[in-house]
N, C-alpha and C positions, 0 to 999 in steps of 0.2 A: 727605254731608261733615258732617253734622249729627250721625249715626246713629255714623258711624264713631268720632268724639268723643264720642258718648254712652255707645259700648260701651268704651272706655279710659280713659271717668273711672269710669264702674260697677268694672271691674276694678279700677281704682288704689284707689278711696274702699275696696273688699273687702280688699285688701290692707293698707290702714291697719289697717281695724279686728280684724283677726285678729291672736292674739297669740301663736301658735305658729310656731315657724321653719320649721318642716318647712311646713305648711299656704302660709305666705308665699310659700316658696320655688316651691310649686307654682300661687301665681297670680303671680309674678315669669316664671314662664315662659310662661305662660297670654297676659301682657299682651306679652312679648318677640316671640310668635308674631303675636300680632294688630295688633300695632304695625307687624312685618314682612310683615305680606299685608296692612294697609292702605298702606302706603306700594308693594307692590311693585304694588297698580291705582292707583293714583296714576301712578306713573311708566310704566305700558300706555296708560292715559289718555294723558298728555301726550304722549305717542311717535305714539302712533296720531293724536290731533289735528295735530302737528306734519307727519308724513308723508301726511297729507291734504292737508294745506296745501300741501306741494310739490308734489306729485300734482296738485293743481287748477291751479298755477303754469305747469306743463304746461311747464315751462325743458328744455331740452336740457343735455346733461353742459357742452358745449362755452358756455352762456350762464352756468350757476350758477360760481357763486365762493364760498369762502369768505372771511364778512367780521369784521371784527374790528377 
């Protein structure tokens, strides 16, 4: 998590320093892609953790239910 935040912070800092709008736009696109990749990675880990926990519980479909 720390290295992901460091990458995003570095790109954001670079974007703040650059004066030319075309270069800023390039860095913004890179920052957006990086942010999406990090969010996707987090979601994948979170869902895999959830699926593993459900599988370890070894519940049958008749026992399992939504709990809101």
